[in-house]
VEXRO-731388 format. One record per atom (N, C-alpha, C): x negated, y, z; residue in one letter; atom name; residue number from 1. Coordinates in Angstrom, 1 decimal. Each point is the difference from the previous one (the first is absolute). Example, Ala and Ser with C-alpha at 12.3 -4.5 7.8 and 13.67 -1.06 7.14 Angstrom:
REM residues 2
<rec><x>-13.2</x><y>-5.7</y><z>7.8</z><type>A</type><atom>N</atom><seq>1</seq></rec>
<rec><x>0.9</x><y>1.2</y><z>0.0</z><type>A</type><atom>CA</atom><seq>1</seq></rec>
<rec><x>-0.9</x><y>1.2</y><z>0.0</z><type>A</type><atom>C</atom><seq>1</seq></rec>
<rec><x>0.4</x><y>1.1</y><z>-0.7</z><type>S</type><atom>N</atom><seq>2</seq></rec>
<rec><x>-0.9</x><y>1.1</y><z>0.0</z><type>S</type><atom>CA</atom><seq>2</seq></rec>
<rec><x>0.8</x><y>1.1</y><z>0.8</z><type>S</type><atom>C</atom><seq>2</seq></rec>
***
This chain:
REM residues 78
<rec><x>-0.8</x><y>-1.2</y><z>0.0</z><type>X</type><atom>N</atom><seq>1</seq></rec>
<rec><x>0.8</x><y>1.2</y><z>0.0</z><type>X</type><atom>CA</atom><seq>1</seq></rec>
<rec><x>-0.9</x><y>1.2</y><z>0.0</z><type>X</type><atom>C</atom><seq>1</seq></rec>
<rec><x>0.1</x><y>0.8</y><z>-1.0</z><type>X</type><atom>N</atom><seq>2</seq></rec>
<rec><x>-0.9</x><y>1.2</y><z>-0.2</z><type>X</type><atom>CA</atom><seq>2</seq></rec>
<rec><x>0.1</x><y>1.0</y><z>1.1</z><type>X</type><atom>C</atom><seq>2</seq></rec>
<rec><x>1.2</x><y>0.2</y><z>0.5</z><type>X</type><atom>N</atom><seq>3</seq></rec>
<rec><x>0.3</x><y>1.1</y><z>1.0</z><type>X</type><atom>CA</atom><seq>3</seq></rec>
<rec><x>-0.3</x><y>-0.5</y><z>1.4</z><type>X</type><atom>C</atom><seq>3</seq></rec>
<rec><x>-0.4</x><y>-1.2</y><z>0.2</z><type>X</type><atom>N</atom><seq>4</seq></rec>
<rec><x>-0.1</x><y>-0.5</y><z>1.4</z><type>X</type><atom>CA</atom><seq>4</seq></rec>
<rec><x>-0.9</x><y>0.9</y><z>0.9</z><type>X</type><atom>C</atom><seq>4</seq></rec>
<rec><x>-1.0</x><y>0.6</y><z>-0.5</z><type>X</type><atom>N</atom><seq>5</seq></rec>
<rec><x>-0.9</x><y>0.8</y><z>0.8</z><type>X</type><atom>CA</atom><seq>5</seq></rec>
<rec><x>0.6</x><y>1.3</y><z>0.4</z><type>X</type><atom>C</atom><seq>5</seq></rec>
<rec><x>1.1</x><y>0.4</y><z>-0.6</z><type>X</type><atom>N</atom><seq>6</seq></rec>
<rec><x>0.7</x><y>1.2</y><z>0.3</z><type>X</type><atom>CA</atom><seq>6</seq></rec>
<rec><x>1.2</x><y>-0.1</y><z>0.8</z><type>X</type><atom>C</atom><seq>6</seq></rec>
<rec><x>0.2</x><y>-1.1</y><z>0.7</z><type>X</type><atom>N</atom><seq>7</seq></rec>
<rec><x>1.2</x><y>-0.2</y><z>0.8</z><type>X</type><atom>CA</atom><seq>7</seq></rec>
<rec><x>-0.2</x><y>0.7</y><z>1.4</z><type>X</type><atom>C</atom><seq>7</seq></rec>
<rec><x>1.0</x><y>0.8</y><z>0.3</z><type>X</type><atom>N</atom><seq>8</seq></rec>
<rec><x>-0.1</x><y>0.7</y><z>1.3</z><type>X</type><atom>CA</atom><seq>8</seq></rec>
<rec><x>0.8</x><y>-0.8</y><z>1.1</z><type>X</type><atom>C</atom><seq>8</seq></rec>
<rec><x>1.0</x><y>-0.7</y><z>-0.4</z><type>X</type><atom>N</atom><seq>9</seq></rec>
<rec><x>0.8</x><y>-0.7</y><z>1.0</z><type>X</type><atom>CA</atom><seq>9</seq></rec>
<rec><x>0.6</x><y>-1.3</y><z>-0.7</z><type>X</type><atom>C</atom><seq>9</seq></rec>
<rec><x>0.1</x><y>-1.1</y><z>0.8</z><type>X</type><atom>N</atom><seq>10</seq></rec>
<rec><x>0.6</x><y>-1.2</y><z>-0.5</z><type>X</type><atom>CA</atom><seq>10</seq></rec>
<rec><x>1.2</x><y>-0.4</y><z>0.8</z><type>X</type><atom>C</atom><seq>10</seq></rec>
<rec><x>1.0</x><y>-0.4</y><z>-0.7</z><type>X</type><atom>N</atom><seq>11</seq></rec>
<rec><x>1.3</x><y>-0.4</y><z>0.7</z><type>X</type><atom>CA</atom><seq>11</seq></rec>
<rec><x>0.3</x><y>-1.4</y><z>-0.5</z><type>X</type><atom>C</atom><seq>11</seq></rec>
<rec><x>0.1</x><y>-1.0</y><z>1.0</z><type>X</type><atom>N</atom><seq>12</seq></rec>
<rec><x>0.3</x><y>-1.4</y><z>-0.3</z><type>X</type><atom>CA</atom><seq>12</seq></rec>
<rec><x>1.4</x><y>-0.2</y><z>0.4</z><type>X</type><atom>C</atom><seq>12</seq></rec>
<rec><x>0.9</x><y>-0.2</y><z>-0.9</z><type>X</type><atom>N</atom><seq>13</seq></rec>
<rec><x>1.4</x><y>-0.2</y><z>0.3</z><type>X</type><atom>CA</atom><seq>13</seq></rec>
<rec><x>0.5</x><y>-1.4</y><z>-0.4</z><type>X</type><atom>C</atom><seq>13</seq></rec>
<rec><x>-1.0</x><y>-0.9</y><z>-0.2</z><type>X</type><atom>N</atom><seq>14</seq></rec>
<rec><x>0.4</x><y>-1.4</y><z>-0.3</z><type>X</type><atom>CA</atom><seq>14</seq></rec>
<rec><x>0.8</x><y>-0.6</y><z>1.1</z><type>X</type><atom>C</atom><seq>14</seq></rec>
<rec><x>1.0</x><y>-0.8</y><z>-0.4</z><type>X</type><atom>N</atom><seq>15</seq></rec>
<rec><x>0.9</x><y>-0.6</y><z>0.9</z><type>X</type><atom>CA</atom><seq>15</seq></rec>
<rec><x>1.2</x><y>0.8</y><z>0.4</z><type>X</type><atom>C</atom><seq>15</seq></rec>
<rec><x>0.0</x><y>1.3</y><z>-0.4</z><type>X</type><atom>N</atom><seq>16</seq></rec>
<rec><x>1.2</x><y>0.9</y><z>0.2</z><type>X</type><atom>CA</atom><seq>16</seq></rec>
<rec><x>0.8</x><y>0.0</y><z>-1.2</z><type>X</type><atom>C</atom><seq>16</seq></rec>
<rec><x>1.3</x><y>0.2</y><z>0.2</z><type>X</type><atom>N</atom><seq>17</seq></rec>
<rec><x>1.0</x><y>0.0</y><z>-1.1</z><type>X</type><atom>CA</atom><seq>17</seq></rec>
<rec><x>0.6</x><y>1.4</y><z>-0.1</z><type>X</type><atom>C</atom><seq>17</seq></rec>
<rec><x>0.5</x><y>0.4</y><z>-1.1</z><type>X</type><atom>N</atom><seq>18</seq></rec>
<rec><x>0.6</x><y>1.3</y><z>-0.3</z><type>X</type><atom>CA</atom><seq>18</seq></rec>
<rec><x>1.1</x><y>0.2</y><z>1.1</z><type>X</type><atom>C</atom><seq>18</seq></rec>
<rec><x>0.1</x><y>1.2</y><z>0.6</z><type>X</type><atom>N</atom><seq>19</seq></rec>
<rec><x>-0.7</x><y>1.2</y><z>-0.4</z><type>X</type><atom>CA</atom><seq>19</seq></rec>
<rec><x>-1.2</x><y>0.3</y><z>0.8</z><type>X</type><atom>C</atom><seq>19</seq></rec>
<rec><x>-0.5</x><y>-0.9</y><z>0.9</z><type>X</type><atom>N</atom><seq>20</seq></rec>
<rec><x>-1.2</x><y>0.3</y><z>0.8</z><type>X</type><atom>CA</atom><seq>20</seq></rec>
<rec><x>-1.2</x><y>0.4</y><z>-0.7</z><type>X</type><atom>C</atom><seq>20</seq></rec>
<rec><x>-0.4</x><y>-0.7</y><z>-1.1</z><type>X</type><atom>N</atom><seq>21</seq></rec>
<rec><x>-1.2</x><y>0.5</y><z>-0.8</z><type>X</type><atom>CA</atom><seq>21</seq></rec>
<rec><x>0.1</x><y>1.4</y><z>-0.5</z><type>X</type><atom>C</atom><seq>21</seq></rec>
<rec><x>1.2</x><y>0.4</y><z>-0.4</z><type>X</type><atom>N</atom><seq>22</seq></rec>
<rec><x>0.2</x><y>1.3</y><z>-0.5</z><type>X</type><atom>CA</atom><seq>22</seq></rec>
<rec><x>-0.1</x><y>1.1</y><z>1.1</z><type>X</type><atom>C</atom><seq>22</seq></rec>
<rec><x>0.7</x><y>-0.3</y><z>1.1</z><type>X</type><atom>N</atom><seq>23</seq></rec>
<rec><x>0.0</x><y>0.9</y><z>1.1</z><type>X</type><atom>CA</atom><seq>23</seq></rec>
<rec><x>-1.4</x><y>0.2</y><z>0.6</z><type>X</type><atom>C</atom><seq>23</seq></rec>
<rec><x>-0.8</x><y>-1.1</y><z>0.1</z><type>X</type><atom>N</atom><seq>24</seq></rec>
<rec><x>-1.3</x><y>0.1</y><z>0.5</z><type>X</type><atom>CA</atom><seq>24</seq></rec>
<rec><x>-1.0</x><y>0.7</y><z>-1.0</z><type>X</type><atom>C</atom><seq>24</seq></rec>
<rec><x>0.3</x><y>-0.2</y><z>-1.3</z><type>X</type><atom>N</atom><seq>25</seq></rec>
<rec><x>-0.8</x><y>0.7</y><z>-1.0</z><type>X</type><atom>CA</atom><seq>25</seq></rec>
<rec><x>0.2</x><y>1.5</y><z>0.0</z><type>X</type><atom>C</atom><seq>25</seq></rec>
<rec><x>1.3</x><y>0.4</y><z>0.1</z><type>X</type><atom>N</atom><seq>26</seq></rec>
<rec><x>0.3</x><y>1.4</y><z>0.0</z><type>X</type><atom>CA</atom><seq>26</seq></rec>
<rec><x>-0.6</x><y>0.6</y><z>1.2</z><type>X</type><atom>C</atom><seq>26</seq></rec>
<rec><x>0.1</x><y>-0.6</y><z>1.1</z><type>X</type><atom>N</atom><seq>27</seq></rec>
<rec><x>-0.6</x><y>0.5</y><z>1.3</z><type>X</type><atom>CA</atom><seq>27</seq></rec>
<rec><x>-1.5</x><y>0.2</y><z>-0.1</z><type>X</type><atom>C</atom><seq>27</seq></rec>
<rec><x>-0.7</x><y>-1.0</y><z>-0.6</z><type>X</type><atom>N</atom><seq>28</seq></rec>
<rec><x>-1.4</x><y>0.1</y><z>-0.1</z><type>X</type><atom>CA</atom><seq>28</seq></rec>
<rec><x>-0.4</x><y>1.1</y><z>-1.0</z><type>X</type><atom>C</atom><seq>28</seq></rec>
<rec><x>0.7</x><y>0.2</y><z>-1.1</z><type>X</type><atom>N</atom><seq>29</seq></rec>
<rec><x>-0.3</x><y>1.0</y><z>-1.0</z><type>X</type><atom>CA</atom><seq>29</seq></rec>
<rec><x>0.3</x><y>1.4</y><z>0.6</z><type>X</type><atom>C</atom><seq>29</seq></rec>
<rec><x>1.0</x><y>0.2</y><z>0.8</z><type>X</type><atom>N</atom><seq>30</seq></rec>
<rec><x>0.3</x><y>1.3</y><z>0.6</z><type>X</type><atom>CA</atom><seq>30</seq></rec>
<rec><x>-1.0</x><y>0.4</y><z>1.0</z><type>X</type><atom>C</atom><seq>30</seq></rec>
<rec><x>-0.7</x><y>-1.0</y><z>0.6</z><type>X</type><atom>N</atom><seq>31</seq></rec>
<rec><x>-1.0</x><y>0.3</y><z>1.0</z><type>X</type><atom>CA</atom><seq>31</seq></rec>
<rec><x>-1.4</x><y>0.4</y><z>-0.7</z><type>X</type><atom>C</atom><seq>31</seq></rec>
<rec><x>-0.1</x><y>-0.3</y><z>-1.3</z><type>X</type><atom>N</atom><seq>32</seq></rec>
<rec><x>-1.2</x><y>0.2</y><z>-0.7</z><type>X</type><atom>CA</atom><seq>32</seq></rec>
<rec><x>-0.1</x><y>1.4</y><z>-0.6</z><type>X</type><atom>C</atom><seq>32</seq></rec>
<rec><x>-1.2</x><y>0.5</y><z>-0.2</z><type>X</type><atom>N</atom><seq>33</seq></rec>
<rec><x>-0.3</x><y>1.3</y><z>-0.7</z><type>X</type><atom>CA</atom><seq>33</seq></rec>
<rec><x>0.1</x><y>-0.2</y><z>-1.5</z><type>X</type><atom>C</atom><seq>33</seq></rec>
<rec><x>0.4</x><y>1.1</y><z>-0.7</z><type>X</type><atom>N</atom><seq>34</seq></rec>
<rec><x>0.0</x><y>0.0</y><z>-1.4</z><type>X</type><atom>CA</atom><seq>34</seq></rec>
<rec><x>-1.3</x><y>-0.5</y><z>-0.6</z><type>X</type><atom>C</atom><seq>34</seq></rec>
<rec><x>0.0</x><y>-0.8</y><z>-1.0</z><type>X</type><atom>N</atom><seq>35</seq></rec>
<rec><x>-1.2</x><y>-0.5</y><z>-0.6</z><type>X</type><atom>CA</atom><seq>35</seq></rec>
<rec><x>-0.5</x><y>-1.3</y><z>0.6</z><type>X</type><atom>C</atom><seq>35</seq></rec>
<rec><x>0.4</x><y>-0.4</y><z>1.2</z><type>X</type><atom>N</atom><seq>36</seq></rec>
<rec><x>-0.4</x><y>-1.2</y><z>0.6</z><type>X</type><atom>CA</atom><seq>36</seq></rec>
<rec><x>0.6</x><y>-1.2</y><z>-0.7</z><type>X</type><atom>C</atom><seq>36</seq></rec>
<rec><x>-0.6</x><y>-1.2</y><z>0.2</z><type>X</type><atom>N</atom><seq>37</seq></rec>
<rec><x>0.4</x><y>-1.2</y><z>-0.7</z><type>X</type><atom>CA</atom><seq>37</seq></rec>
<rec><x>0.4</x><y>-1.1</y><z>0.9</z><type>X</type><atom>C</atom><seq>37</seq></rec>
<rec><x>1.2</x><y>-0.6</y><z>-0.2</z><type>X</type><atom>N</atom><seq>38</seq></rec>
<rec><x>0.5</x><y>-1.0</y><z>0.8</z><type>X</type><atom>CA</atom><seq>38</seq></rec>
<rec><x>0.1</x><y>-1.3</y><z>-0.8</z><type>X</type><atom>C</atom><seq>38</seq></rec>
<rec><x>-0.5</x><y>-1.1</y><z>0.6</z><type>X</type><atom>N</atom><seq>39</seq></rec>
<rec><x>0.1</x><y>-1.3</y><z>-0.6</z><type>X</type><atom>CA</atom><seq>39</seq></rec>
<rec><x>1.1</x><y>-0.8</y><z>0.8</z><type>X</type><atom>C</atom><seq>39</seq></rec>
<rec><x>1.0</x><y>-0.5</y><z>-0.7</z><type>X</type><atom>N</atom><seq>40</seq></rec>
<rec><x>1.1</x><y>-0.7</y><z>0.6</z><type>X</type><atom>CA</atom><seq>40</seq></rec>
<rec><x>0.0</x><y>-1.5</y><z>-0.5</z><type>X</type><atom>C</atom><seq>40</seq></rec>
<rec><x>0.0</x><y>-0.9</y><z>0.9</z><type>X</type><atom>N</atom><seq>41</seq></rec>
<rec><x>0.1</x><y>-1.4</y><z>-0.4</z><type>X</type><atom>CA</atom><seq>41</seq></rec>
<rec><x>1.3</x><y>-0.6</y><z>0.5</z><type>X</type><atom>C</atom><seq>41</seq></rec>
<rec><x>0.8</x><y>-0.5</y><z>-0.9</z><type>X</type><atom>N</atom><seq>42</seq></rec>
<rec><x>1.3</x><y>-0.6</y><z>0.4</z><type>X</type><atom>CA</atom><seq>42</seq></rec>
<rec><x>0.3</x><y>-1.3</y><z>-0.7</z><type>X</type><atom>C</atom><seq>42</seq></rec>
<rec><x>0.9</x><y>-0.7</y><z>0.5</z><type>X</type><atom>N</atom><seq>43</seq></rec>
<rec><x>0.4</x><y>-1.3</y><z>-0.7</z><type>X</type><atom>CA</atom><seq>43</seq></rec>
<rec><x>1.5</x><y>-0.1</y><z>-0.3</z><type>X</type><atom>C</atom><seq>43</seq></rec>
<rec><x>0.8</x><y>1.0</y><z>0.4</z><type>X</type><atom>N</atom><seq>44</seq></rec>
<rec><x>1.4</x><y>0.1</y><z>-0.3</z><type>X</type><atom>CA</atom><seq>44</seq></rec>
<rec><x>0.1</x><y>0.4</y><z>-1.5</z><type>X</type><atom>C</atom><seq>44</seq></rec>
<rec><x>0.7</x><y>-0.8</y><z>-0.8</z><type>X</type><atom>N</atom><seq>45</seq></rec>
<rec><x>0.0</x><y>0.3</y><z>-1.4</z><type>X</type><atom>CA</atom><seq>45</seq></rec>
<rec><x>0.8</x><y>1.3</y><z>-0.3</z><type>X</type><atom>C</atom><seq>45</seq></rec>
<rec><x>0.8</x><y>0.5</y><z>0.9</z><type>X</type><atom>N</atom><seq>46</seq></rec>
<rec><x>0.7</x><y>1.3</y><z>-0.3</z><type>X</type><atom>CA</atom><seq>46</seq></rec>
<rec><x>-1.0</x><y>1.1</y><z>0.0</z><type>X</type><atom>C</atom><seq>46</seq></rec>
<rec><x>-1.1</x><y>-0.1</y><z>0.6</z><type>X</type><atom>N</atom><seq>47</seq></rec>
<rec><x>-1.0</x><y>1.1</y><z>0.0</z><type>X</type><atom>CA</atom><seq>47</seq></rec>
<rec><x>-0.6</x><y>0.3</y><z>-1.4</z><type>X</type><atom>C</atom><seq>47</seq></rec>
<rec><x>0.1</x><y>-1.0</y><z>-0.9</z><type>X</type><atom>N</atom><seq>48</seq></rec>
<rec><x>-0.5</x><y>0.2</y><z>-1.4</z><type>X</type><atom>CA</atom><seq>48</seq></rec>
<rec><x>0.7</x><y>1.1</y><z>-0.7</z><type>X</type><atom>C</atom><seq>48</seq></rec>
<rec><x>1.3</x><y>0.3</y><z>0.5</z><type>X</type><atom>N</atom><seq>49</seq></rec>
<rec><x>0.8</x><y>1.1</y><z>-0.6</z><type>X</type><atom>CA</atom><seq>49</seq></rec>
<rec><x>0.1</x><y>1.1</y><z>0.9</z><type>X</type><atom>C</atom><seq>49</seq></rec>
<rec><x>0.2</x><y>-0.3</y><z>1.3</z><type>X</type><atom>N</atom><seq>50</seq></rec>
<rec><x>0.3</x><y>1.1</y><z>1.0</z><type>X</type><atom>CA</atom><seq>50</seq></rec>
<rec><x>-1.2</x><y>0.9</y><z>0.2</z><type>X</type><atom>C</atom><seq>50</seq></rec>
<rec><x>-1.2</x><y>-0.5</y><z>0.1</z><type>X</type><atom>N</atom><seq>51</seq></rec>
<rec><x>-1.2</x><y>0.8</y><z>0.3</z><type>X</type><atom>CA</atom><seq>51</seq></rec>
<rec><x>-0.3</x><y>1.0</y><z>-1.2</z><type>X</type><atom>C</atom><seq>51</seq></rec>
<rec><x>0.0</x><y>-0.5</y><z>-1.3</z><type>X</type><atom>N</atom><seq>52</seq></rec>
<rec><x>-0.1</x><y>0.9</y><z>-1.1</z><type>X</type><atom>CA</atom><seq>52</seq></rec>
<rec><x>1.1</x><y>1.1</y><z>0.0</z><type>X</type><atom>C</atom><seq>52</seq></rec>
<rec><x>1.2</x><y>-0.4</y><z>0.3</z><type>X</type><atom>N</atom><seq>53</seq></rec>
<rec><x>1.1</x><y>0.9</y><z>0.1</z><type>X</type><atom>CA</atom><seq>53</seq></rec>
<rec><x>-0.2</x><y>1.1</y><z>1.0</z><type>X</type><atom>C</atom><seq>53</seq></rec>
<rec><x>-0.5</x><y>-0.4</y><z>1.2</z><type>X</type><atom>N</atom><seq>54</seq></rec>
<rec><x>-0.3</x><y>0.9</y><z>1.1</z><type>X</type><atom>CA</atom><seq>54</seq></rec>
<rec><x>-1.1</x><y>1.0</y><z>-0.5</z><type>X</type><atom>C</atom><seq>54</seq></rec>
<rec><x>-1.0</x><y>-0.4</y><z>-0.7</z><type>X</type><atom>N</atom><seq>55</seq></rec>
<rec><x>-1.0</x><y>0.9</y><z>-0.5</z><type>X</type><atom>CA</atom><seq>55</seq></rec>
<rec><x>0.6</x><y>1.0</y><z>-1.0</z><type>X</type><atom>C</atom><seq>55</seq></rec>
<rec><x>0.8</x><y>-0.5</y><z>-0.9</z><type>X</type><atom>N</atom><seq>56</seq></rec>
<rec><x>0.6</x><y>0.9</y><z>-1.0</z><type>X</type><atom>CA</atom><seq>56</seq></rec>
<rec><x>0.9</x><y>1.1</y><z>0.7</z><type>X</type><atom>C</atom><seq>56</seq></rec>
<rec><x>0.8</x><y>-0.5</y><z>0.9</z><type>X</type><atom>N</atom><seq>57</seq></rec>
<rec><x>0.9</x><y>1.0</y><z>0.7</z><type>X</type><atom>CA</atom><seq>57</seq></rec>
<rec><x>-0.7</x><y>1.0</y><z>0.9</z><type>X</type><atom>C</atom><seq>57</seq></rec>
<rec><x>-1.1</x><y>-0.4</y><z>0.6</z><type>X</type><atom>N</atom><seq>58</seq></rec>
<rec><x>-0.7</x><y>0.8</y><z>1.0</z><type>X</type><atom>CA</atom><seq>58</seq></rec>
<rec><x>-1.2</x><y>0.8</y><z>-0.7</z><type>X</type><atom>C</atom><seq>58</seq></rec>
<rec><x>-0.3</x><y>-0.3</y><z>-1.2</z><type>X</type><atom>N</atom><seq>59</seq></rec>
<rec><x>-1.1</x><y>0.7</y><z>-0.7</z><type>X</type><atom>CA</atom><seq>59</seq></rec>
<rec><x>-1.4</x><y>-0.6</y><z>0.3</z><type>X</type><atom>C</atom><seq>59</seq></rec>
<rec><x>0.0</x><y>-1.2</y><z>0.5</z><type>X</type><atom>N</atom><seq>60</seq></rec>
<rec><x>-1.3</x><y>-0.6</y><z>0.3</z><type>X</type><atom>CA</atom><seq>60</seq></rec>
<rec><x>-0.5</x><y>-0.7</y><z>-1.3</z><type>X</type><atom>C</atom><seq>60</seq></rec>
<rec><x>-1.3</x><y>-0.1</y><z>-0.1</z><type>X</type><atom>N</atom><seq>61</seq></rec>
<rec><x>-0.6</x><y>-0.7</y><z>-1.2</z><type>X</type><atom>CA</atom><seq>61</seq></rec>
<rec><x>-0.3</x><y>-1.5</y><z>0.3</z><type>X</type><atom>C</atom><seq>61</seq></rec>
<rec><x>0.7</x><y>-0.8</y><z>-0.8</z><type>X</type><atom>N</atom><seq>62</seq></rec>
<rec><x>-0.3</x><y>-1.5</y><z>0.1</z><type>X</type><atom>CA</atom><seq>62</seq></rec>
<rec><x>-1.2</x><y>-0.2</y><z>-0.8</z><type>X</type><atom>C</atom><seq>62</seq></rec>
<rec><x>-1.1</x><y>-0.2</y><z>0.6</z><type>X</type><atom>N</atom><seq>63</seq></rec>
<rec><x>-1.3</x><y>-0.1</y><z>-0.7</z><type>X</type><atom>CA</atom><seq>63</seq></rec>
<rec><x>-0.1</x><y>-1.4</y><z>-0.6</z><type>X</type><atom>C</atom><seq>63</seq></rec>
<rec><x>0.4</x><y>-1.0</y><z>0.8</z><type>X</type><atom>N</atom><seq>64</seq></rec>
<rec><x>-0.1</x><y>-1.4</y><z>-0.5</z><type>X</type><atom>CA</atom><seq>64</seq></rec>
<rec><x>1.0</x><y>-0.9</y><z>0.7</z><type>X</type><atom>C</atom><seq>64</seq></rec>
<rec><x>0.5</x><y>-0.9</y><z>-0.8</z><type>X</type><atom>N</atom><seq>65</seq></rec>
<rec><x>0.9</x><y>-1.0</y><z>0.6</z><type>X</type><atom>CA</atom><seq>65</seq></rec>
<rec><x>-0.4</x><y>-1.4</y><z>-0.6</z><type>X</type><atom>C</atom><seq>65</seq></rec>
<rec><x>-0.3</x><y>-0.9</y><z>0.9</z><type>X</type><atom>N</atom><seq>66</seq></rec>
<rec><x>-0.5</x><y>-1.3</y><z>-0.4</z><type>X</type><atom>CA</atom><seq>66</seq></rec>
<rec><x>0.7</x><y>-1.1</y><z>0.8</z><type>X</type><atom>C</atom><seq>66</seq></rec>
<rec><x>-0.2</x><y>-1.2</y><z>-0.4</z><type>X</type><atom>N</atom><seq>67</seq></rec>
<rec><x>0.5</x><y>-1.2</y><z>0.8</z><type>X</type><atom>CA</atom><seq>67</seq></rec>
<rec><x>-1.2</x><y>-1.0</y><z>0.1</z><type>X</type><atom>C</atom><seq>67</seq></rec>
<rec><x>-0.2</x><y>-0.4</y><z>1.3</z><type>X</type><atom>N</atom><seq>68</seq></rec>
<rec><x>-1.1</x><y>-0.9</y><z>0.2</z><type>X</type><atom>CA</atom><seq>68</seq></rec>
<rec><x>0.5</x><y>-1.1</y><z>1.0</z><type>X</type><atom>C</atom><seq>68</seq></rec>
<rec><x>0.0</x><y>-1.2</y><z>-0.4</z><type>X</type><atom>N</atom><seq>69</seq></rec>
<rec><x>0.3</x><y>-1.2</y><z>0.8</z><type>X</type><atom>CA</atom><seq>69</seq></rec>
<rec><x>1.4</x><y>0.3</y><z>0.8</z><type>X</type><atom>C</atom><seq>69</seq></rec>
<rec><x>1.0</x><y>0.4</y><z>-0.7</z><type>X</type><atom>N</atom><seq>70</seq></rec>
<rec><x>1.3</x><y>0.2</y><z>0.5</z><type>X</type><atom>CA</atom><seq>70</seq></rec>
<rec><x>0.2</x><y>1.3</y><z>0.8</z><type>X</type><atom>C</atom><seq>70</seq></rec>
<rec><x>-1.0</x><y>0.8</y><z>0.1</z><type>X</type><atom>N</atom><seq>71</seq></rec>
<rec><x>0.1</x><y>1.3</y><z>0.6</z><type>X</type><atom>CA</atom><seq>71</seq></rec>
<rec><x>0.0</x><y>1.1</y><z>-1.0</z><type>X</type><atom>C</atom><seq>71</seq></rec>
<rec><x>0.8</x><y>1.1</y><z>0.3</z><type>X</type><atom>N</atom><seq>72</seq></rec>
<rec><x>0.1</x><y>1.1</y><z>-0.9</z><type>X</type><atom>CA</atom><seq>72</seq></rec>
<rec><x>-0.8</x><y>1.1</y><z>0.6</z><type>X</type><atom>C</atom><seq>72</seq></rec>
<rec><x>-1.0</x><y>0.6</y><z>-0.7</z><type>X</type><atom>N</atom><seq>73</seq></rec>
<rec><x>-0.9</x><y>1.0</y><z>0.5</z><type>X</type><atom>CA</atom><seq>73</seq></rec>
<rec><x>0.3</x><y>1.3</y><z>-0.8</z><type>X</type><atom>C</atom><seq>73</seq></rec>
<rec><x>0.2</x><y>1.1</y><z>0.8</z><type>X</type><atom>N</atom><seq>74</seq></rec>
<rec><x>0.2</x><y>1.3</y><z>-0.5</z><type>X</type><atom>CA</atom><seq>74</seq></rec>
<rec><x>-1.0</x><y>0.9</y><z>0.5</z><type>X</type><atom>C</atom><seq>74</seq></rec>
<rec><x>-0.6</x><y>0.8</y><z>-0.9</z><type>X</type><atom>N</atom><seq>75</seq></rec>
<rec><x>-0.9</x><y>1.1</y><z>0.3</z><type>X</type><atom>CA</atom><seq>75</seq></rec>
<rec><x>0.7</x><y>1.3</y><z>-0.3</z><type>X</type><atom>C</atom><seq>75</seq></rec>
<rec><x>0.2</x><y>0.8</y><z>1.0</z><type>X</type><atom>N</atom><seq>76</seq></rec>
<rec><x>0.8</x><y>1.2</y><z>-0.1</z><type>X</type><atom>CA</atom><seq>76</seq></rec>
<rec><x>-0.8</x><y>1.2</y><z>0.4</z><type>X</type><atom>C</atom><seq>76</seq></rec>
<rec><x>0.0</x><y>1.1</y><z>-0.8</z><type>X</type><atom>N</atom><seq>77</seq></rec>
<rec><x>-0.6</x><y>1.2</y><z>0.4</z><type>X</type><atom>CA</atom><seq>77</seq></rec>
<rec><x>1.0</x><y>1.0</y><z>0.4</z><type>X</type><atom>C</atom><seq>77</seq></rec>
<rec><x>-0.1</x><y>0.6</y><z>1.2</z><type>X</type><atom>N</atom><seq>78</seq></rec>
<rec><x>1.0</x><y>0.9</y><z>0.4</z><type>X</type><atom>CA</atom><seq>78</seq></rec>
<rec><x>-0.2</x><y>1.3</y><z>-0.7</z><type>X</type><atom>C</atom><seq>78</seq></rec>
***
């Protein structure tokens, strides 16, 4: 992952189901400063659509979205 060295905060929400991953992601992003980068790791399939939608609505930049071994990884810049 090319942006790995630029991660300011990581959030692991594996094992949680909607809406918890969204709520925790929103909370984490609100606590961060503009320009900082958050890495979210989830395994609830609904996050594949809800996290990108959150970014679009809130104006955050979805830098990268990947899937590794059943986990969905999102790199978001506030």
